[in-house]
C-alpha angles and dihedrals in degrees: 000000000000097000091057093054121094111245111237118213119220119254124253108215112213090210088072091070105109119245092221092094093258115140130231116212117220128173112220102223095193134045092227137020115289090224138003135189149132134262123205121222136176090261099043146294126309125202119215136190125194115212126187115225143163125234137183122217095343130141114255139170118238114201130358140267118355088349094059115122122196115222112196105198105026122165117191146052119343140174119232134187108210124199113259092260091049091047087054089050090052091051091051093046094050093036086218089279107063125088133192092030115167115224134175119221129199134170131232130186123220140170123243106242092215104043102020090229118140122243141186122241123190122205124199122198123190108244099180144354107261119195135288113260093218116055089191088085127072119225089260093051090049089051090051092048092047093048090050092046089053090052092048090050090053087059097258117141115225120195124200096259094050089048091050091048091048091052089063095059118119093251087071092053093229089284096129120067124206096260093049089047090054091052090049090051090056090052089048093054094048 
């Protein structure tokens, strides 16, 4: 029965981004990839991350293999599989907590200094704020969590007392009391 089947979104292929410096706008619907995994090949292992986005009038591929159908001017939800550096840019842009974040993508070509082989480099630029995926947090609390996540991603260890002390800094306008900061710390460490 059709209503029981899961609707599959077409795929946006990053290779379709023009090389002329023009930008493609995509809205990252989720704060993190919908799915992640690895594939094993003869020459090694490849990591992948599947993100959900939304495009307007962009080329996409619906289906896979011999059943794949190219659609030139598609508007709607898509899946995309960014390169690892682009995935990291997406994570930085969403902070792991913001959804519906508009980004602009463009493509550059470079040459590997060691091998001399050409390569593609995708650049994402944040084009708006999006929304927090957890309405349990105020904007100030979201900023504190985002700041702390950024420090953790840089390899710094944050204990609960340091987090609570940081929550009282002027940048957070005195809007987070100590009890709430301790609850936020527990969420951060999940």
